[in-house]
Residue frames as qw, qx, qy, qz and C-alpha x, y, z in Angstrom:
[[0.000, 0.888, 0.459, 0.000, 0.00, 0.00, 0.00],
 [0.399, 0.471, -0.017, 0.786, 1.37, 3.42, -1.00],
 [0.344, -0.628, -0.430, 0.550, 1.81, 5.85, 1.90],
 [0.238, 0.706, 0.282, 0.605, 0.76, 9.42, 1.08],
 [0.397, -0.567, -0.302, 0.656, 1.96, 12.57, 2.81],
 [0.203, 0.972, 0.096, 0.069, 1.57, 16.25, 2.17],
 [0.758, 0.000, -0.001, 0.653, 5.01, 17.65, 1.36],
 [0.043, -0.997, -0.022, 0.057, 6.40, 21.01, 2.43],
 [0.801, 0.286, -0.100, 0.516, 9.86, 21.48, 0.87],
 [0.382, -0.825, -0.077, 0.408, 10.51, 24.99, 2.20],
 [0.292, 0.933, -0.154, -0.141, 12.68, 27.71, 0.72],
 [0.274, -0.684, 0.649, 0.190, 16.15, 26.27, 1.34],
 [0.659, 0.035, 0.740, 0.130, 15.36, 23.03, -0.50],
 [0.590, 0.757, 0.282, 0.018, 14.69, 25.04, -3.64],
 [0.249, 0.917, -0.294, 0.105, 18.11, 26.70, -3.53],
 [0.040, 0.681, -0.707, 0.187, 21.17, 25.85, -1.43],
 [0.461, -0.188, 0.827, -0.260, 19.70, 22.58, -0.11],
 [0.714, 0.331, -0.269, -0.556, 18.37, 21.31, -3.45],
 [0.371, 0.291, -0.882, 0.007, 20.38, 18.10, -2.95],
 [0.238, 0.022, 0.795, -0.557, 18.24, 17.35, 0.11],
 [0.642, 0.347, 0.170, -0.662, 15.04, 17.73, -1.89],
 [0.611, 0.437, -0.560, -0.349, 16.33, 15.67, -4.81],
 [0.237, 0.231, -0.927, 0.175, 17.64, 12.85, -2.65],
 [0.371, 0.089, 0.678, -0.628, 14.55, 12.77, -0.40],
 [0.704, 0.360, -0.033, -0.611, 12.22, 12.50, -3.38],
 [0.549, 0.394, -0.716, -0.178, 14.35, 9.72, -4.89],
 [0.049, 0.169, -0.912, 0.370, 14.50, 7.75, -1.64],
 [0.489, 0.168, 0.555, -0.651, 10.81, 7.96, -0.75],
 [0.695, 0.373, -0.316, -0.526, 9.93, 6.89, -4.28],
 [0.422, 0.283, -0.861, 0.032, 12.00, 3.75, -3.69],
 [0.082, 0.004, 0.832, -0.549, 10.22, 3.21, -0.37],
 [0.089, -0.468, -0.831, -0.286, 6.78, 3.52, -1.96],
 [0.080, -0.607, -0.436, 0.660, 5.86, 6.91, -0.52],
 [0.258, 0.653, 0.456, 0.547, 3.81, 9.44, -2.50],
 [0.239, -0.370, -0.243, 0.864, 4.55, 13.08, -1.72],
 [0.154, 0.786, 0.526, 0.286, 1.82, 15.61, -2.47],
 [0.352, 0.017, -0.127, 0.927, 3.51, 19.01, -2.53],
 [0.024, 0.706, 0.511, -0.490, 1.40, 21.74, -0.95],
 [0.379, 0.614, 0.417, 0.552, 0.14, 24.00, -3.71],
 [0.038, 0.814, 0.056, 0.577, 1.15, 27.66, -3.44],
 [0.709, -0.529, -0.301, 0.357, 3.07, 27.13, -0.18],
 [0.100, 0.920, -0.145, 0.350, 4.91, 30.09, 1.32],
 [0.375, 0.416, -0.623, 0.546, 8.03, 30.59, 3.47],
 [0.621, -0.505, -0.589, 0.111, 7.67, 29.40, 7.08],
 [0.214, -0.938, 0.045, -0.268, 9.41, 32.51, 8.40],
 [0.596, 0.323, -0.577, 0.455, 12.42, 30.54, 9.63],
 [0.524, -0.413, -0.581, 0.466, 13.31, 31.48, 13.22],
 [0.213, 0.023, -0.107, 0.971, 13.60, 35.26, 12.99],
 [0.270, -0.429, -0.403, -0.762, 9.99, 36.16, 12.23],
 [0.603, -0.554, -0.573, -0.018, 8.70, 34.75, 15.52],
 [0.492, -0.358, -0.310, 0.731, 10.94, 37.18, 17.40],
 [0.083, 0.091, 0.189, 0.974, 9.51, 40.15, 15.50],
 [0.518, -0.018, 0.032, -0.855, 5.72, 39.78, 15.36],
 [0.319, -0.049, 0.929, -0.182, 4.01, 36.66, 16.68],
 [0.615, 0.450, 0.467, -0.448, 0.58, 36.87, 15.04],
 [0.585, 0.666, -0.297, -0.355, 1.78, 37.32, 11.44],
 [0.045, 0.477, -0.877, -0.036, 4.42, 34.64, 12.08],
 [0.433, 0.093, 0.855, -0.270, 1.83, 32.10, 13.23],
 [0.631, 0.583, 0.235, -0.455, -0.54, 33.09, 10.41],
 [0.332, 0.657, -0.589, -0.333, 2.24, 32.63, 7.85],
 [0.049, -0.233, 0.971, -0.023, 2.81, 29.04, 8.99],
 [0.476, 0.289, 0.705, -0.439, -0.87, 28.27, 9.50],
 [0.560, 0.573, -0.163, -0.576, -1.55, 29.25, 5.89],
 [0.288, 0.393, -0.847, -0.213, 0.59, 26.31, 4.75],
 [0.175, 0.059, 0.937, -0.298, -1.28, 23.95, 7.07],
 [0.506, 0.462, 0.379, -0.622, -4.63, 25.28, 5.80],
 [0.489, 0.554, -0.429, -0.519, -3.59, 24.59, 2.20],
 [0.116, -0.216, 0.969, 0.041, -3.04, 20.86, 2.86],
 [0.513, -0.109, -0.601, -0.603, -5.71, 18.81, 1.01],
 [0.652, -0.358, 0.271, -0.611, -8.47, 17.52, 3.32],
 [0.973, 0.016, -0.189, -0.133, -7.73, 13.87, 2.46],
 [0.658, 0.297, -0.485, 0.494, -4.21, 14.15, 3.94],
 [0.573, -0.798, -0.115, -0.147, -3.60, 14.33, 7.68],
 [0.731, -0.474, 0.156, 0.466, 0.21, 14.31, 7.80],
 [0.422, 0.892, -0.137, 0.091, 2.77, 16.72, 6.39],
 [0.850, -0.233, 0.079, 0.467, 6.48, 16.01, 6.11],
 [0.183, 0.966, -0.170, 0.061, 9.21, 18.65, 6.01],
 [0.853, 0.151, -0.238, 0.439, 12.91, 17.82, 5.54],
 [0.205, 0.557, -0.271, 0.758, 14.01, 21.19, 6.96],
 [0.407, -0.293, -0.722, 0.476, 14.21, 21.16, 10.75],
 [0.038, 0.169, 0.228, -0.958, 13.13, 24.80, 11.13],
 [0.458, -0.074, -0.439, -0.770, 10.16, 24.33, 8.80],
 [0.552, -0.255, -0.793, -0.030, 9.12, 21.18, 10.65],
 [0.292, -0.266, -0.609, 0.687, 9.42, 22.87, 14.02],
 [0.180, 0.070, 0.016, -0.981, 7.45, 25.94, 12.96],
 [0.558, -0.169, -0.556, -0.593, 4.56, 23.82, 11.68],
 [0.543, -0.265, -0.763, 0.228, 4.61, 21.63, 14.78],
 [0.186, -0.192, -0.440, 0.857, 4.75, 24.69, 17.08],
 [0.301, -0.044, -0.178, -0.936, 1.97, 26.54, 15.26],
 [0.606, -0.249, -0.655, -0.378, -0.40, 23.58, 15.34],
 [0.514, -0.272, -0.701, 0.413, 0.34, 22.86, 19.01],
 [0.112, -0.164, -0.327, 0.924, 0.04, 26.46, 20.21],
 [0.401, -0.142, -0.328, -0.843, -3.17, 27.05, 18.28],
 [0.629, -0.310, -0.697, -0.151, -4.62, 23.99, 20.02],
 [0.470, -0.275, -0.585, 0.601, -3.42, 25.14, 23.44],
 [0.059, -0.369, -0.212, 0.903, -4.48, 28.78, 23.07],
 [0.313, 0.638, 0.699, 0.084, -7.97, 29.34, 21.59],
 [0.055, 0.898, 0.083, -0.429, -7.39, 33.11, 21.49],
 [0.195, -0.503, 0.617, 0.574, -4.37, 32.58, 19.24],
 [0.329, 0.234, 0.866, 0.297, -6.34, 30.18, 17.03],
 [0.235, 0.814, 0.505, -0.166, -9.15, 32.73, 16.63],
 [0.019, -0.845, 0.187, 0.501, -6.73, 35.52, 15.75],
 [0.270, -0.294, 0.766, 0.505, -4.81, 33.35, 13.26],
 [0.309, 0.418, 0.829, 0.206, -7.99, 32.17, 11.56],
 [0.167, 0.878, 0.275, -0.355, -9.26, 35.73, 11.37],
 [0.065, -0.678, 0.476, 0.556, -6.09, 36.57, 9.45],
 [0.283, -0.028, 0.886, 0.366, -6.45, 33.47, 7.25],
 [0.367, 0.634, 0.649, -0.206, -10.05, 34.40, 6.46],
 [0.162, 0.764, -0.170, -0.601, -8.73, 37.27, 4.36],
 [0.170, 0.407, -0.774, -0.454, -7.54, 34.59, 1.94],
 [0.826, -0.012, -0.172, -0.537, -10.66, 32.42, 2.41],
 [0.589, 0.194, -0.764, 0.178, -8.70, 29.89, 4.46],
 [0.654, -0.577, 0.209, -0.443, -9.20, 28.24, 7.85],
 [0.505, 0.282, -0.795, 0.183, -7.11, 25.81, 9.86],
 [0.792, -0.513, -0.056, -0.326, -8.46, 23.59, 12.62],
 [0.037, -0.648, 0.730, -0.215, -5.58, 22.80, 15.00],
 [0.583, -0.187, 0.762, -0.212, -4.89, 19.10, 15.32],
 [0.822, 0.461, 0.102, -0.319, -6.11, 18.26, 11.82],
 [0.742, 0.570, -0.322, 0.146, -2.60, 17.74, 10.41],
 [0.797, -0.527, 0.150, 0.256, 0.34, 16.06, 12.09],
 [0.322, 0.877, -0.357, 0.012, 3.66, 17.75, 11.26],
 [0.925, -0.245, 0.221, 0.190, 6.63, 15.40, 10.89],
 [0.069, -0.764, 0.539, 0.348, 10.32, 15.65, 10.08],
 [0.727, 0.447, -0.456, -0.252, 11.65, 13.64, 7.13],
 [0.206, 0.376, -0.866, 0.258, 13.96, 11.65, 9.40],
 [0.478, -0.041, 0.638, -0.602, 11.06, 10.79, 11.69],
 [0.808, 0.319, -0.033, -0.495, 9.01, 9.44, 8.78],
 [0.597, 0.465, -0.652, -0.056, 11.87, 7.24, 7.56],
 [0.187, 0.278, -0.863, 0.379, 12.81, 5.73, 10.91],
 [0.411, 0.029, 0.628, -0.660, 9.32, 5.45, 12.45],
 [0.759, 0.334, 0.065, -0.555, 7.23, 4.35, 9.49],
 [0.811, 0.386, -0.437, -0.042, 9.78, 1.77, 8.32],
 [0.839, -0.504, 0.188, 0.087, 11.59, -0.84, 10.37],
 [0.184, -0.695, 0.617, 0.320, 15.38, -1.29, 10.01],
 [0.548, 0.042, 0.814, 0.187, 14.61, -4.58, 8.27],
 [0.505, 0.749, 0.428, -0.042, 12.37, -2.83, 5.73],
 [0.098, 0.921, -0.283, -0.249, 15.08, -0.24, 5.07],
 [0.381, -0.470, 0.755, 0.252, 17.74, -2.95, 4.75],
 [0.665, 0.340, 0.663, 0.042, 15.56, -4.80, 2.23],
 [0.463, 0.876, 0.120, -0.055, 16.05, -1.87, -0.19],
 [0.263, -0.778, 0.484, 0.302, 19.83, -1.84, 0.17],
 [0.886, 0.462, 0.022, 0.032, 21.51, -2.86, -3.09],
 [0.622, 0.481, -0.305, 0.538, 24.97, -1.42, -2.54],
 [0.622, -0.700, -0.284, 0.205, 25.81, -1.27, 1.19],
 [0.065, 0.943, -0.220, 0.241, 27.90, 1.60, 2.54],
 [0.922, -0.281, -0.028, 0.264, 30.61, -0.85, 3.56],
 [0.681, 0.090, -0.020, 0.727, 33.89, 0.77, 4.49],
 [0.029, 0.663, 0.093, 0.742, 32.43, 4.25, 4.99],
 [0.366, -0.309, -0.598, 0.643, 33.02, 5.75, 8.45],
 [0.117, -0.604, -0.353, -0.705, 30.09, 8.04, 9.12],
 [0.139, -0.221, -0.606, 0.752, 29.08, 10.27, 12.02],
 [0.079, -0.707, -0.634, -0.302, 25.48, 11.39, 12.48],
 [0.156, -0.101, -0.260, 0.948, 24.96, 15.06, 13.33],
 [0.012, -0.666, -0.744, -0.043, 21.43, 16.15, 14.26],
 [0.043, 0.409, -0.005, 0.911, 21.99, 19.71, 15.40],
 [0.080, 0.052, 0.638, -0.764, 19.69, 21.23, 18.00],
 [0.532, 0.120, 0.035, -0.838, 16.29, 21.71, 16.35],
 [0.578, 0.098, -0.722, -0.368, 15.84, 18.25, 14.80],
 [0.512, -0.175, -0.815, 0.205, 15.72, 16.57, 18.23],
 [0.128, -0.358, -0.554, 0.741, 14.21, 19.39, 20.31],
 [0.345, -0.292, 0.675, -0.583, 11.63, 19.76, 21.64],
 [0.796, 0.104, 0.115, -0.585, 9.32, 17.26, 19.97],
 [0.489, 0.382, -0.766, -0.167, 11.51, 14.34, 18.87],
 [0.922, -0.284, -0.072, -0.253, 10.67, 10.84, 20.07],
 [0.784, 0.222, -0.389, 0.430, 14.41, 10.25, 20.40],
 [0.577, -0.582, -0.245, 0.518, 16.61, 11.28, 23.33],
 [0.181, 0.979, 0.083, 0.032, 17.16, 15.04, 23.08],
 [0.239, -0.849, 0.454, 0.129, 20.79, 14.94, 24.21],
 [0.263, -0.378, 0.859, 0.222, 21.88, 11.55, 22.92],
 [0.791, 0.370, 0.057, -0.485, 19.72, 10.60, 19.91],
 [0.413, -0.310, 0.823, 0.238, 20.51, 7.35, 18.11],
 [0.720, 0.473, 0.448, -0.239, 17.91, 6.95, 15.36],
 [0.506, 0.789, -0.288, -0.198, 20.13, 8.24, 12.56],
 [0.138, -0.549, 0.824, 0.012, 22.96, 5.98, 13.75],
 [0.622, 0.097, 0.759, -0.169, 20.63, 2.97, 13.55],
 [0.665, 0.689, 0.129, -0.257, 19.59, 4.02, 10.06],
 [0.276, 0.777, -0.551, -0.125, 23.20, 4.32, 8.87],
 [0.372, -0.334, 0.862, -0.085, 23.98, 0.98, 10.45],
 [0.721, 0.351, 0.555, -0.221, 21.10, -0.61, 8.52],
 [0.572, 0.790, -0.124, -0.184, 22.65, 0.84, 5.35],
 [0.940, 0.135, -0.074, 0.304, 25.90, -1.02, 6.04],
 [0.233, 0.808, -0.280, 0.462, 28.06, 1.92, 7.18],
 [0.604, -0.145, -0.534, 0.574, 30.58, 1.95, 10.01],
 [0.246, -0.859, -0.230, -0.385, 29.01, 4.29, 12.55],
 [0.449, 0.163, -0.487, 0.731, 31.23, 6.25, 14.93],
 [0.358, -0.706, -0.561, 0.242, 30.14, 7.65, 18.28],
 [0.228, 0.445, 0.050, 0.864, 30.01, 11.38, 17.62],
 [0.295, -0.468, -0.668, 0.498, 29.27, 12.84, 21.04],
 [0.017, 0.321, 0.065, -0.945, 28.53, 16.33, 19.73],
 [0.106, 0.317, 0.831, 0.444, 25.65, 15.05, 17.60],
 [0.099, -0.787, -0.604, -0.073, 23.01, 17.30, 19.23],
 [0.330, -0.484, -0.087, 0.806, 25.13, 20.44, 19.67],
 [0.347, 0.867, 0.232, -0.274, 24.09, 23.65, 17.91],
 [0.698, 0.300, 0.268, 0.592, 25.88, 24.58, 14.66],
 [0.235, -0.273, -0.047, 0.932, 25.42, 28.29, 15.39],
 [0.312, 0.748, 0.572, -0.127, 22.44, 28.87, 13.13],
 [0.372, 0.842, 0.174, 0.349, 22.61, 32.39, 11.71],
 [0.538, -0.757, 0.047, 0.368, 25.41, 33.37, 14.09],
 [0.636, 0.080, 0.338, 0.689, 27.74, 33.66, 11.08],
 [0.161, 0.696, 0.339, 0.613, 25.84, 36.84, 10.16],
 [0.411, -0.879, -0.145, -0.192, 25.94, 38.27, 13.69],
 [0.404, -0.783, 0.472, 0.006, 29.27, 37.30, 15.26],
 [0.777, 0.470, -0.414, -0.065, 31.61, 35.48, 12.90],
 [0.125, 0.525, -0.766, 0.349, 34.27, 34.78, 15.54],
 [0.565, -0.140, 0.634, -0.509, 31.77, 33.00, 17.81],
 [0.868, 0.330, 0.024, -0.370, 30.20, 31.17, 14.87],
 [0.599, 0.553, -0.578, 0.027, 33.56, 29.91, 13.60],
 [0.122, -0.405, 0.808, -0.409, 34.49, 28.62, 17.06],
 [0.740, 0.050, 0.454, -0.493, 31.22, 26.69, 17.25],
 [0.843, 0.465, -0.170, -0.209, 31.78, 25.18, 13.80],
 [0.304, 0.598, -0.718, 0.187, 35.43, 24.41, 14.58],
 [0.465, -0.295, 0.701, -0.454, 34.34, 22.54, 17.71],
 [0.867, 0.227, 0.282, -0.342, 32.12, 20.27, 15.62],
 [0.733, 0.606, -0.305, -0.049, 34.57, 19.74, 12.76],
 [0.085, 0.632, -0.730, 0.246, 37.62, 19.10, 14.95],
 [0.626, -0.184, 0.665, -0.363, 35.81, 16.36, 16.87],
 [0.880, 0.399, 0.138, -0.218, 34.70, 14.74, 13.61],
 [0.498, 0.711, -0.493, 0.054, 38.26, 14.96, 12.24],
 [0.219, -0.513, 0.778, -0.289, 39.66, 13.21, 15.31],
 [0.770, 0.064, 0.558, -0.302, 37.21, 10.39, 14.67],
 [0.147, -0.291, 0.771, 0.547, 38.61, 10.08, 11.14],
 [0.568, 0.486, 0.583, -0.318, 35.16, 10.15, 9.54],
 [0.367, 0.207, 0.630, 0.652, 34.59, 10.03, 5.81],
 [0.128, -0.469, -0.346, -0.802, 31.60, 12.36, 6.18],
 [0.162, 0.170, 0.608, -0.758, 29.28, 14.02, 8.65],
 [0.105, -0.392, -0.805, -0.433, 25.67, 13.06, 7.93],
 [0.109, 0.121, 0.332, -0.929, 23.02, 15.69, 8.65],
 [0.069, 0.547, 0.828, 0.100, 19.24, 16.13, 8.60],
 [0.031, -0.865, -0.310, 0.393, 19.05, 19.94, 8.58],
 [0.557, 0.695, 0.161, 0.425, 19.81, 22.42, 5.75],
 [0.151, -0.954, 0.172, -0.195, 21.10, 25.07, 8.17],
 [0.727, -0.520, 0.420, 0.155, 23.57, 22.62, 9.71],
 [0.807, 0.274, 0.359, 0.381, 24.71, 21.46, 6.29],
 [0.321, 0.883, 0.061, 0.338, 25.21, 25.04, 5.13],
 [0.335, -0.896, 0.278, -0.091, 27.25, 26.11, 8.15],
 [0.750, -0.401, 0.491, 0.190, 29.52, 23.06, 8.27],
 [0.738, 0.350, 0.426, 0.389, 30.00, 22.91, 4.50],
 [0.335, 0.855, 0.161, 0.362, 29.99, 26.51, 3.25],
 [0.207, -0.927, 0.236, -0.206, 31.99, 27.94, 6.17],
 [0.935, -0.226, 0.083, 0.259, 34.55, 25.15, 6.43],
 [0.629, 0.464, -0.005, 0.624, 37.02, 27.18, 4.41],
 [0.116, -0.811, 0.105, -0.564, 36.58, 30.26, 6.60],
 [0.797, -0.587, 0.109, -0.086, 37.05, 28.14, 9.71],
 [0.890, 0.073, 0.034, 0.449, 40.29, 26.74, 8.27],
 [0.366, 0.625, -0.054, 0.687, 41.56, 30.25, 7.56],
 [0.418, -0.790, 0.039, -0.446, 40.47, 31.47, 10.99],
 [0.781, -0.555, 0.276, -0.079, 42.18, 28.71, 12.99],
 [0.105, 0.656, -0.728, -0.170, 44.87, 27.49, 10.61],
 [0.687, -0.026, 0.708, -0.163, 43.18, 24.10, 10.35],
 [0.199, 0.314, -0.718, -0.589, 42.82, 21.94, 7.25],
 [0.545, 0.212, 0.727, -0.361, 39.41, 20.30, 7.51],
 [0.342, 0.217, -0.599, -0.691, 38.04, 18.68, 4.35],
 [0.228, 0.160, 0.919, -0.281, 35.04, 16.83, 5.69],
 [0.229, -0.258, -0.620, -0.705, 32.06, 16.35, 3.34],
 [0.302, 0.156, 0.580, -0.741, 28.72, 17.29, 4.92],
 [0.263, -0.066, -0.782, -0.561, 26.01, 15.13, 3.40],
 [0.634, -0.170, 0.115, -0.746, 22.31, 14.52, 3.97],
 [0.496, -0.119, 0.834, -0.209, 21.09, 11.23, 5.40],
 [0.751, 0.499, 0.285, -0.324, 18.86, 10.90, 2.34],
 [0.442, 0.724, -0.501, -0.174, 21.92, 11.01, 0.09],
 [0.135, -0.401, 0.898, -0.122, 23.46, 8.12, 2.03],
 [0.662, 0.211, 0.630, -0.348, 20.21, 6.19, 1.81],
 [0.670, 0.658, -0.064, -0.336, 20.10, 6.79, -1.93],
 [0.225, 0.624, -0.744, -0.084, 23.63, 5.47, -2.42],
 [0.331, -0.165, 0.901, -0.225, 22.82, 2.35, -0.42],
 [0.680, 0.416, 0.461, -0.389, 19.64, 1.89, -2.45],
 [0.597, 0.099, 0.615, 0.506, 21.76, 1.87, -5.62],
 [0.305, 0.903, 0.298, -0.055, 20.54, 5.24, -6.91],
 [0.640, 0.401, 0.037, 0.654, 23.00, 7.12, -9.08],
 [0.390, -0.399, -0.279, 0.782, 24.75, 10.01, -7.28],
 [0.048, 0.152, 0.303, 0.940, 23.60, 12.53, -9.89],
 [0.398, -0.544, -0.584, -0.452, 19.97, 11.91, -8.88],
 [0.605, -0.580, -0.461, 0.293, 20.90, 12.49, -5.25],
 [0.041, -0.993, -0.023, -0.111, 22.42, 15.94, -5.69],
 [0.749, -0.392, 0.178, 0.503, 26.05, 14.93, -5.30],
 [0.506, 0.310, 0.257, 0.763, 28.37, 17.58, -6.67],
 [0.111, -0.837, -0.251, -0.473, 26.35, 20.45, -5.20],
 [0.665, -0.686, -0.129, 0.265, 28.30, 20.38, -1.94],
 [0.124, 0.946, -0.293, 0.064, 31.22, 22.81, -1.44],
 [0.320, -0.543, 0.777, -0.002, 33.57, 20.34, 0.25],
 [0.589, 0.289, -0.619, -0.432, 33.79, 17.62, -2.38],
 [0.800, -0.201, 0.456, -0.335, 32.30, 14.22, -1.60],
 [0.682, 0.504, -0.484, -0.213, 34.28, 12.51, -4.34],
 [0.102, 0.390, -0.879, 0.256, 36.29, 10.46, -1.85],
 [0.568, 0.038, 0.617, -0.543, 33.04, 9.20, -0.34],
 [0.800, 0.433, -0.029, -0.414, 31.77, 8.20, -3.77],
 [0.440, 0.545, -0.713, -0.032, 35.06, 6.50, -4.59],
 [0.177, -0.218, 0.885, -0.371, 34.80, 4.35, -1.46],
 [0.688, 0.241, 0.409, -0.549, 31.17, 3.60, -2.29],
 [0.733, 0.527, -0.293, -0.316, 32.08, 2.53, -5.83],
 [0.648, 0.359, -0.646, 0.185, 35.06, 0.47, -4.67],
 [0.675, -0.636, 0.170, -0.333, 34.28, -0.87, -1.19],
 [0.054, -0.535, 0.834, -0.122, 36.90, -2.87, 0.71],
 [0.552, -0.039, -0.813, -0.184, 36.49, -6.65, 0.76],
 [0.710, -0.561, -0.093, -0.416, 34.22, -7.95, 3.48],
 [0.038, -0.534, 0.767, -0.354, 36.12, -8.90, 6.60],
 [0.576, -0.136, -0.805, -0.050, 35.80, -12.41, 7.90],
 [0.606, -0.680, -0.102, -0.400, 33.75, -12.67, 11.05],
 [0.098, 0.544, -0.714, 0.430, 36.08, -12.73, 14.01],
 [0.566, -0.202, -0.796, 0.073, 35.88, -15.74, 16.29],
 [0.471, -0.739, -0.092, -0.472, 33.79, -14.96, 19.33],
 [0.083, 0.407, -0.737, 0.533, 35.45, -14.90, 22.70],
 [0.418, -0.323, -0.848, 0.045, 33.99, -17.41, 25.15],
 [0.394, -0.740, -0.207, -0.503, 31.31, -16.05, 27.47],
 [0.037, -0.469, 0.631, -0.617, 32.33, -15.14, 31.01],
 [0.339, -0.216, -0.904, 0.147, 31.37, -17.77, 33.53],
 [0.385, -0.711, -0.421, -0.411, 28.16, -17.10, 35.39],
 [0.677, -0.587, -0.291, 0.335, 30.17, -16.99, 38.60],
 [0.496, 0.205, 0.005, 0.844, 32.25, -14.08, 37.30],
 [0.060, -0.331, -0.285, 0.898, 31.86, -10.42, 38.19],
 [0.342, 0.709, 0.606, -0.116, 28.49, -8.90, 37.15],
 [0.342, 0.368, 0.328, 0.800, 28.35, -6.48, 34.23],
 [0.012, 0.267, 0.306, -0.914, 27.39, -2.86, 35.06],
 [0.358, 0.667, 0.609, -0.238, 23.89, -1.63, 34.32],
 [0.412, 0.515, 0.382, 0.647, 23.41, 0.27, 31.02],
 [0.154, -0.190, -0.188, 0.951, 23.78, 4.02, 31.33],
 [0.251, 0.699, 0.582, -0.332, 20.62, 6.12, 31.29],
 [0.441, 0.602, 0.395, 0.535, 19.86, 8.00, 28.09],
 [0.014, 0.918, 0.069, 0.391, 21.19, 11.54, 28.18],
 [0.526, -0.806, 0.268, -0.049, 23.70, 10.80, 30.96],
 [0.423, -0.516, 0.696, 0.267, 26.39, 8.94, 29.09],
 [0.204, 0.260, -0.793, -0.512, 27.01, 6.49, 26.27],
 [0.699, 0.173, 0.487, -0.494, 23.82, 4.71, 25.27],
 [0.005, -0.244, 0.851, 0.464, 24.17, 1.79, 22.90],
 [0.170, -0.375, -0.873, -0.263, 20.66, 0.38, 23.27],
 [0.209, -0.162, 0.165, -0.950, 17.74, 2.72, 23.96],
 [0.744, -0.063, 0.244, -0.619, 14.94, 0.15, 24.10],
 [0.640, -0.148, 0.754, -0.031, 14.44, -3.59, 23.97],
 [0.746, 0.542, 0.380, -0.080, 13.05, -3.62, 20.43],
 [0.322, 0.890, -0.287, -0.146, 15.89, -1.63, 18.87],
 [0.912, 0.219, -0.171, 0.302, 18.85, -3.41, 17.35],
 [0.594, -0.662, 0.034, 0.457, 22.04, -2.76, 19.33],
 [0.349, 0.920, -0.177, 0.005, 24.33, -0.07, 18.00],
 [0.878, -0.132, 0.097, 0.450, 27.91, -0.97, 17.19],
 [0.083, 0.979, -0.167, -0.077, 30.12, 2.11, 17.39],
 [0.767, 0.467, -0.324, 0.297, 33.64, 1.86, 16.08],
 [0.604, -0.163, -0.433, 0.649, 35.44, 3.61, 18.95],
 [0.203, -0.942, -0.267, -0.006, 35.39, 6.67, 21.15],
 [0.557, 0.239, -0.121, 0.786, 37.81, 9.56, 21.15],
 [0.246, -0.607, -0.436, 0.618, 37.84, 12.44, 23.67],
 [0.232, 0.922, 0.294, 0.094, 36.50, 15.87, 22.74],
 [0.605, 0.245, -0.070, 0.754, 39.30, 18.24, 21.68],
 [0.244, -0.690, -0.266, 0.627, 40.12, 21.58, 23.29],
 [0.401, 0.882, 0.221, 0.116, 39.44, 24.69, 21.21],
 [0.642, 0.027, -0.002, 0.766, 42.62, 26.43, 20.06],
 [0.062, -0.697, -0.118, 0.704, 43.27, 30.11, 20.29],
 [0.578, 0.795, 0.169, -0.072, 42.57, 32.09, 17.12],
 [0.758, 0.113, 0.161, 0.622, 45.62, 32.20, 14.87],
 [0.135, -0.845, -0.026, 0.517, 47.42, 35.52, 15.05],
 [0.179, -0.486, 0.512, 0.686, 48.68, 37.43, 12.05]]
């Protein structure tokens, strides 16, 4: 049975994040999902508009929700800010009847009305990992990501405040990458902020935040950082050169969308997935994908410790340390290794 969702691409996926849109459409087609793009959608206002004038900001987002066809009750947005704005607008209209009345009064000027709760707003990553089991995802894998060392980076908005994953130590993207055959590393900064629009306000602070993320990834010797947010991808990719000049570093880490990695594993040609649009070239990633290393032989298992031996410690609680298994139904995560977080250097002088 084909799953149908309303689709809100948002502004960034039509320009700098076009690779996200192209790869998401290609992947969901392979999974049997039909996307119905909202007709005449408008910008969600990003994050700034809500700090300027609340009522027009909510009305702007509610207009997109009101335009969703009545036979669809779920909307998916790949952009984390777009997803959050739709989720927040729907929730706050339901919680505050006065807000709902004011927003619908504004929408009435365009002969529109939105009933809060009618449409469930969802992030693209949520749809992939919640509506499909790891086994269903793995069944579509034609060319596993064997030999690729990948780190998942969520940023702050994707997992806060509404994610069903742990807000500080999410693992759903790691499980997805593992199902695709990649070697997943334990990137402890996965939910840290990338700085957002700080590059336009305070470049020195922004570059330090980006350096912090890139230096940790470099120490883990990753082939790529895998993201689910256009803002995160832009900051880590487009400003990597400025960060190198600022600190005297030499980072060359491709920043790729999780949908691009899914597409490669599904056997979809890179051109259809938007490869080549990134600033830091992903050619080395594609070369490893085209020519994976030979499969390693399964190592002989060590004998189990005798029952009379010392007891194993209890698993750590999510959000308070390393979490390899978050629930009984989830497949265990197998991280490659852990490396301590680096110390930020002083800005290079001269």
